[in-house]
C-alpha positions in Angstrom: 0.0 0.0 0.0 2.8 2.5 0.9 4.5 1.8 -2.4 1.4 2.7 -4.3 1.0 5.9 -2.3 4.6 6.8 -3.0 4.0 6.1 -6.7 0.9 8.3 -6.8 2.8 11.1 -5.0 5.5 10.9 -7.6 3.1 10.9 -10.5 1.3 14.0 -9.0 4.7 15.8 -8.7 5.5 14.9 -12.3 2.2 16.3 -13.6 2.7 19.5 -11.6 6.3 19.9 -12.9 5.1 19.3 -16.4 2.5 22.1 -16.1 5.1 24.5 -14.7 7.6 23.8 -17.5 4.8 24.1 -20.1 3.8 27.5 -18.7 7.4 28.7 -18.7 7.8 27.5 -22.3 4.7 29.5 -23.2 6.2 32.6 -21.6 9.5 32.1 -23.5 7.5 31.6 -26.8 5.5 34.7 -26.3 8.3 37.0 -25.0 11.1 35.7 -27.2 9.0 35.2 -30.3 10.3 31.6 -30.8 8.6 28.3 -31.5 7.6 25.9 -28.7 10.6 23.7 -29.7 12.9 26.7 -29.4 11.3 27.6 -26.1 12.1 24.1 -24.8 15.7 24.4 -26.0 16.0 27.8 -24.3 14.9 26.4 -21.0 17.2 23.4 -21.3 20.1 25.7 -22.2 19.4 28.0 -19.2 19.2 25.0 -16.9 22.5 23.5 -18.2 24.5 26.7 -18.2 23.4 27.7 -14.7 23.5 24.2 -13.2 19.9 24.7 -11.9 17.2 22.1 -12.4 14.9 22.8 -15.3 11.8 22.8 -13.0 13.4 25.5 -10.9 14.4 27.6 -14.0 10.7 27.3 -15.1 9.6 28.5 -11.6 11.9 31.5 -11.8 10.6 32.4 -15.2 7.0 32.2 -13.9 7.9 34.4 -10.9 9.4 36.8 -13.3 6.2 36.9 -15.3 4.2 37.7 -12.1 6.5 39.9 -10.2 9.0 41.2 -12.8 11.9 40.0 -10.8 14.6 37.5 -11.9 18.0 36.7 -10.6 20.6 38.5 -12.8 22.4 35.2 -13.6 19.2 33.6 -14.9 18.2 36.7 -16.9 21.6 36.9 -18.5 21.5 33.3 -19.4 17.9 33.5 -20.7 18.9 36.4 -22.9 22.0 34.5 -24.2 19.9 31.4 -24.9 17.3 33.4 -26.8 20.1 34.9 -28.8 21.2 31.4 -29.7 17.8 30.0 -30.4 15.5 32.8 -31.4 15.2 35.7 -33.8 14.6 38.4 -31.2 15.6 39.5 -27.8 13.6 39.8 -24.6 11.4 43.0 -24.6 12.9 45.7 -22.5 16.4 44.2 -22.6 19.2 46.7 -22.1 22.7 46.3 -23.4 24.2 47.0 -20.0 23.1 43.7 -18.5 
């Protein structure tokens, strides 16, 4: 019984994580004017280059969408990843970052 409860808990966490990542991809797609595949690649790049789990990067992007705040390291890497994968830059980007 406890094994099944643990499996259910893991599945619930996976569904939640998937939703958070999908929402972050949507933000990257809208703000970066990239395709969903490019948005996924951007998230993976940010995660790999900052050594932060992809789910946490997605959370930070969603917080940025709500509050307008993002750690400078994540923002810089997000801009770099969009430069590598997309045709445009983040709206409001300044060259001084």
